C-alpha positions in Angstrom: 48.6 1.3 81.9 48.1 0.8 78.2 47.8 3.6 75.7 45.9 3.6 72.4 45.8 6.1 69.6 42.4 7.6 69.5 40.9 9.4 66.5 37.8 11.5 66.4 35.1 9.6 64.6 33.0 11.6 62.3 29.7 10.4 60.7 29.5 10.5 57.0 27.1 13.2 56.0 24.1 11.7 54.3 23.1 13.0 50.9 20.3 15.7 51.0 16.9 14.2 50.4 16.5 16.1 47.1 19.7 14.6 45.7 18.7 11.1 46.6 15.3 11.6 45.0 16.8 13.2 41.8 19.4 10.4 41.4 16.7 7.7 41.8 14.5 9.5 39.3 17.3 9.7 36.7 18.0 6.0 37.1 14.3 5.2 36.7 14.0 7.4 33.6 17.1 5.8 32.0 15.8 2.3 32.7 12.4 3.2 31.3 13.9 4.6 28.1 16.1 1.4 27.7 13.1 -0.9 28.2 10.9 1.2 25.9 13.5 1.5 23.2 14.8 -2.1 23.1 12.4 -4.4 25.0 8.8 -3.6 25.5 6.4 -0.7 24.7 2.9 0.0 25.7 0.2 0.9 23.2 -3.5 1.8 23.4 -6.2 0.7 20.9 -8.0 3.8 19.6 -10.2 2.3 16.9 -12.3 -0.8 16.1 -10.3 -2.2 13.1 -9.2 -5.2 15.1 -12.5 -6.2 16.6 -13.2 -8.6 18.1 -9.6 -9.5 18.9 -8.9 -6.0 20.3 -11.4 -3.6 21.7 -11.3 0.2 21.8 -9.6 0.9 25.1 -7.5 -2.2 25.3 -3.9 -1.5 26.4 -1.2 -3.7 25.0 2.4 -4.6 25.5 4.5 -5.0 22.4 7.6 -7.1 22.2 10.2 -5.0 20.4 13.2 -7.4 20.3 11.6 -10.5 18.8 12.1 -9.2 15.3 15.5 -7.7 16.1 16.6 -4.7 18.2 16.4 -1.5 16.2 18.6 1.4 17.1 17.0 4.8 17.4 17.0 6.8 14.1 18.2 3.7 12.2 16.5 1.0 10.1 19.1 -1.6 10.9 18.1 -4.5 13.2 20.3 -6.8 15.3 19.9 -10.1 17.1 16.5 -11.0 15.6 14.8 -14.1 17.1 12.6 -14.5 14.1 11.0 -12.7 11.2 7.3 -11.6 11.3 5.0 -14.5 10.4 1.6 -14.9 9.0 -0.9 -14.5 11.8 1.3 -12.2 13.9 -0.4 -9.1 15.3 2.1 -6.3 14.8 2.4 -2.6 15.6 4.0 -0.5 12.9 4.6 3.0 11.8 2.0 3.9 9.1 4.1 3.9 5.9 2.3 6.9 4.4 3.5 9.0 7.3 7.2 8.8 6.2 7.3 12.4 5.1 5.8 13.7 8.3 7.6 14.9 11.4 8.4 12.4 14.1 5.6 13.6 16.4 3.0 13.5 13.6 3.6 9.8 12.6 0.9 7.3 13.6 1.2 3.8 14.8 -1.1 1.1 13.4 -1.9 -2.4 14.6 -2.9 -5.1 12.1 -2.4 -8.9 11.5 0.2 -10.1 9.1 -1.5 -11.9 6.2 1.2 -12.0 3.5 4.9 -12.5 3.9 7.5 -11.5 1.3 6.9 -13.5 -1.9 3.3 -14.4 -1.1 0.6 -14.0 -3.7 -2.5 -12.3 -2.2 -6.0 -12.2 -3.7 -9.4 -11.3 -2.2 -12.5 -12.6 -3.8 -16.0 -12.2 -2.3 -14.4 -11.1 1.1 -12.4 -14.3 1.2 -8.6 -14.0 1.4 -6.4 -16.3 -0.6 -2.7 -16.7 0.0 -0.8 -18.5 -2.7 -4.1 -19.6 -4.2 -5.2 -21.3 -0.9 -8.1 -19.9 1.2 -6.6 -18.3 4.4 -9.3 -18.4 7.1 -8.6 -17.5 10.7 -11.0 -17.7 13.7 -10.4 -14.0 14.5 -11.7 -12.8 11.2 -15.2 -11.1 11.4 -17.5 -9.5 8.8 -20.0 -7.0 10.0 -21.3 -6.0 6.6 -23.3 -8.4 4.5 -23.0 -6.3 1.4 -20.4 -6.9 -1.3 -18.6 -3.8 -2.6 -17.5 -4.1 -6.3 -13.8 -4.0 -7.0 -14.3 -0.8 -9.1 -15.7 1.0 -6.1 -13.3 -0.3 -3.4 -10.7 -3.0 -2.9 -12.3 -4.0 0.3 -14.0 -7.2 -1.0 -12.2 -7.8 -4.2 -8.4 -7.2 -4.7 -5.4 -8.6 -6.4 -3.9 -10.9 -7.2 -0.7 -9.1 -6.0 2.7 -10.4 -4.9 4.2 -9.1 -1.7 7.6 -7.6 -2.4 10.8 -8.6 -0.7 11.2 -7.1 2.8 7.6 -6.1 3.0 4.3 -7.4 4.5 0.6 -7.4 3.6 -1.5 -6.7 6.7 -5.2 -6.6 7.4 -7.5 -5.8 10.4 -9.5 -8.6 11.9 -12.6 -6.5 11.5 -12.4 -7.0 7.8 -15.2 -4.7 6.6 -14.1 -1.7 8.7 -10.3 -1.8 8.5 -8.0 0.6 6.7 -5.2 -1.7 5.8 -2.9 -3.0 3.0 -6.0 -3.4 0.7 -6.1 0.4 0.5 -2.6 1.7 1.0 -0.2 -1.1 0.2 2.6 -3.0 2.1 4.4 -2.5 5.3 8.2 -2.3 5.0 10.0 -4.4 7.5 11.9 -1.4 9.0 8.6 0.2 9.9 7.5 -2.7 12.1 7.9 -1.8 15.8 7.1 -5.2 17.3 4.7 -8.1 18.1 1.7 -7.3 20.3 1.5 -10.2 22.8 -0.6 -9.3 25.9 -3.4 -7.1 27.1 -2.3 -5.6 30.4 -5.3 -3.3 30.9 -8.7 -2.7 29.3 -11.0 0.3 29.9 -14.4 1.1 28.3 -15.1 4.8 28.4 -18.7 4.2 27.3 -19.7 1.6 30.0 -21.3 2.4 33.3 -19.0 3.3 36.2 -19.0 -0.2 37.7 -18.3 -1.9 34.3 -15.6 0.4 32.9 -12.8 -2.0 33.7 -12.9 -5.1 31.6 -11.4 -7.5 34.2 -11.8 -10.5 32.0 -9.5 -9.1 29.3 -6.6 -8.1 31.6 -3.6 -10.3 31.3 -4.9 -12.1 28.2 -2.5 -13.1 25.4 -3.2 -11.7 21.9 -3.7 -14.5 19.4 
């Protein structure tokens, strides 16, 4: 008759449900923070300065690593794929908010018109970059009136040269955009990333069945 050494088998006690949920939640929060800080961030369009490219209620994803990863509380960037280019639609921290607290600072979205070293001039609503007319399909004018240069830089401005490390930006809705014509340049360290896709679009003023703008969802931003 054979003998064998028997041991009492005990089941491993499973973790309490609340511990499993809390650990999963912590991991999810950490991953979300990493993605938001270094990779992608969501933004919502609150104004009409980028009509008709972006509508009020469009929700966007912004690529935060294409211009270089920026560490929190630092202006240094690492591993940049490329620099901002003319025509890019960028999200940036409003330069005039630099003296405000972190929670009071506003994010703006505009199109890059002038890169460092470019010479910008606006005559009769027309934009000239390095003495050449810069005309893009997205540009719209909703006001037929010309505002004199002494009254506003909206329709007449410059010529001015973009300083090193800074950018001149404008809204596509040229006549109703508060941009570099009024407050100056965007320092490179204030740029948060490149807006590249509309992942959701919602109109609060439309009827119930038309609030979701299905045709805009998933569309790239050009």
